[in-house]
C-alpha positions as CSV (number, residue, x, y, z in Angstrom):
1,M,207.4,104.4,124.5
2,S,204.2,102.6,123.9
3,E,204.0,99.0,123.4
4,P,203.4,98.0,119.8
5,F,200.3,96.1,120.4
6,S,198.5,97.0,123.4
7,E,194.8,97.0,124.1
8,P,194.2,99.1,126.9
9,S,190.4,98.1,127.6
10,L,190.2,94.2,126.7
11,P,188.8,92.1,129.4
12,R,190.9,89.5,130.7
13,L,190.8,86.3,129.0
14,D,189.3,84.4,132.0
15,A,186.4,86.7,132.1
16,W,185.9,86.4,128.5
17,I,185.8,82.7,128.4
18,S,183.6,82.7,131.5
19,A,181.2,84.9,129.7
20,Q,181.4,82.7,126.7
21,D,180.6,79.7,129.0
22,R,177.6,81.4,130.5
23,M,176.3,82.4,127.1
24,T,176.9,78.9,125.7
25,M,174.9,77.5,128.7
26,T,172.1,80.0,128.4
27,L,171.9,79.2,124.6
28,N,171.9,75.4,125.4
29,V,169.2,76.0,127.8
30,R,167.2,78.0,125.4
31,I,167.8,75.4,122.6
32,E,166.4,72.7,125.1
33,E,163.4,74.8,126.0
34,L,162.8,75.4,122.2
35,S,163.2,71.7,121.5
36,R,160.7,71.0,124.1
37,D,158.4,73.5,122.9
38,M,158.7,72.4,119.4
39,K,158.0,68.7,120.4
40,A,154.9,69.7,122.5
41,S,153.8,71.8,119.5
42,F,154.4,68.8,117.0
43,D,152.6,66.6,119.5
44,L,149.5,68.8,119.7
45,Q,149.6,69.3,115.8
46,T,149.8,65.5,115.3
47,K,146.9,65.0,117.7
48,Y,145.0,67.7,116.0
49,Q,145.8,66.2,112.6
50,F,144.7,62.8,113.8
51,D,141.5,64.1,115.4
52,T,140.7,66.1,112.2
53,E,141.4,63.2,109.9
54,R,139.2,60.9,112.3
55,E,136.3,63.6,112.0
56,L,136.7,63.9,108.4
57,D,136.4,60.1,107.9
58,T,133.3,60.3,110.2
59,R,131.8,63.1,108.1
60,F,132.6,61.2,104.9
61,N,131.0,58.0,106.2
62,K,127.9,60.0,107.1
63,I,127.9,61.6,103.7
64,E,128.2,58.1,102.0
65,K,125.3,56.8,104.0
66,R,123.3,59.9,102.9
67,L,124.3,59.3,99.4
68,D,123.1,55.7,99.7
69,G,119.8,57.1,101.0
70,V,119.6,59.3,98.1
71,D,120.4,56.5,95.7
72,A,117.7,54.4,97.3
73,R,115.4,57.3,97.0
74,F,116.3,57.7,93.3
75,D,115.7,54.0,92.8
76,R,112.1,54.5,94.3
77,V,111.5,57.5,92.2
78,D,112.7,55.5,89.0
79,A,110.2,52.7,90.1
80,R,107.4,55.1,90.6
81,L,108.2,56.7,87.1
82,D,108.1,53.3,85.7
83,G,104.7,52.7,87.2
84,V,103.6,56.3,85.8
85,D,104.9,55.2,82.5
86,A,102.8,52.1,82.6
87,R,99.7,54.0,83.9
88,F,100.1,56.5,80.9
89,D,100.3,53.5,78.5
90,R,97.1,52.2,80.0
91,V,95.6,55.7,79.7
92,D,96.7,55.9,76.2
93,A,95.1,52.5,75.5
94,R,91.9,53.6,77.0
95,F,92.0,56.9,74.9
96,G,92.5,54.4,71.8
97,E,89.3,52.7,73.2
98,V,87.5,56.0,73.6
99,D,88.4,57.1,70.2
100,A,87.2,53.9,68.8
101,R,83.9,54.3,70.6
102,F,83.7,57.9,69.4
103,D,84.2,56.6,65.9
104,K,81.3,54.0,66.2
105,I,79.2,56.8,67.6
106,E,79.9,59.0,64.5
107,A,79.3,56.1,62.3
108,R,75.9,55.7,64.0
109,I,75.1,59.4,63.7
110,D,76.0,59.3,60.1
111,D,73.8,56.3,59.5
112,V,70.9,57.9,61.4
113,E,71.5,61.1,59.2
114,A,71.5,59.1,56.2
115,R,68.1,57.5,57.3
116,M,66.5,60.7,58.3
117,A,64.4,62.7,55.8
118,T,66.0,65.9,54.6
119,K,64.2,69.2,54.0
120,D,64.0,68.1,50.3
121,D,62.5,64.8,51.2
122,V,60.1,66.7,53.5
123,A,59.2,69.1,50.6
124,A,58.8,66.0,48.1
125,L,56.7,64.3,50.7
126,A,54.5,67.4,51.0
127,S,54.2,67.6,47.3
128,R,53.3,63.8,47.1
129,I,50.8,64.7,50.0
130,D,49.3,67.5,47.9
131,D,49.0,65.1,44.9
132,V,47.3,62.4,47.1
133,E,45.0,65.1,48.6
134,A,44.1,65.9,45.0
135,R,43.3,62.5,44.2
136,M,41.7,61.7,47.4
137,A,38.0,62.4,47.6
138,T,37.5,62.3,51.3
139,K,38.4,64.4,54.2
140,D,38.9,61.3,56.4
141,D,41.6,59.9,54.1
142,V,43.4,63.2,54.2
143,A,43.0,63.5,58.0
144,A,44.4,60.0,58.4
145,L,47.2,60.7,56.1
146,E,48.1,63.9,58.0
147,T,48.0,61.9,61.2
148,R,50.4,59.4,59.9
149,I,52.8,62.2,58.8
150,D,52.5,63.8,62.2
151,D,53.3,60.4,63.8
152,V,56.3,60.0,61.4
153,E,57.3,63.5,62.3
154,A,57.1,62.9,65.9
155,R,59.0,59.6,65.8
156,M,61.7,61.3,63.9
157,V,62.0,64.0,66.4
158,T,61.9,61.6,69.3
159,R,64.6,59.5,67.7
160,I,66.8,62.6,67.1
161,D,66.2,63.8,70.6
162,D,67.1,60.0,72.0
163,V,70.3,60.1,69.9
164,E,71.2,63.5,71.1
165,T,70.5,62.6,74.7
166,R,72.5,59.4,74.4
167,M,75.3,61.3,72.9
168,V,75.3,64.0,75.5
169,T,75.2,61.4,78.3
170,Q,77.9,59.3,76.7
171,M,80.1,62.3,76.3
172,V,79.4,63.6,80.0
173,S,80.4,60.0,81.2
174,M,83.4,60.0,79.1
175,E,84.5,63.4,80.4
176,K,84.1,62.1,84.1
177,R,86.1,59.1,83.5
178,I,88.8,61.3,81.7
179,L,88.8,63.8,84.5
180,D,89.0,60.8,87.1
181,A,91.9,59.3,85.2
182,F,93.7,62.8,85.1
183,Q,93.0,63.1,88.9
184,Q,94.5,59.7,89.6
185,L,97.4,60.6,87.4
186,I,98.0,63.8,89.3
187,T,97.7,61.9,92.7
188,I,100.3,59.4,91.5
189,I,102.7,62.1,90.3
190,N,102.3,64.5,93.2
191,P,101.0,62.3,96.2
192,P,99.5,64.2,99.1
193,T,101.8,64.6,102.1
C-alpha cells in the first residue's frame, strides 16, 4: 500500500533551505547594489538640482541687471521726452509770436489798403482832372497835373511793390525758421546714430 501522504519528487529540506539561503543572499546583494545605485543617482540628481538652481540664480541676476538697465534707459527716454515737451512748448510760444506778427502784418496791409486809392477813387480823380482841364486854360498846367498824377501813381505802385516784397521776404524768412525748428525737433526725436 502506498503511504497516505507521500511526495515522490520533493527535494530534501536541506537543499531547499540552502537554495533559500542563496536566493536570500542574492536578493540582499541586489538590494545593496540597488541601494548604492539609488544613492549615486540621488547624489547626481542633488548635484544637478543644485547646479541648475545656481545657474537659474545667475540668469535671474543677469535679467535683473538688464531690467535695471532698461529702467535706466526708460528714465533717460522720459527725461528726453520731457525735454521734447519743453521744446514743443517753446515752439508753440514761437508760433504764438509768429501769429501775432502775422496779425500785425495783416493790420498793416489793411491800413495800406485803406489808404490806397480804389478804382472808384481813380475814376473820381480822373473826372476831377477832366473838370480841372476844362477849367484850366494852359497846356502847361495840364501837363504839370498829369505829371503829378503820374508821380502819385508811381509812388503808389512802388509802395505796393515794397509792401509785397517785404511780405514775401518776411514769409520766406518765417518759413525758413519754421523748417529749421521742425528739423531741430526731428533731430531731437530721432537723433542720428
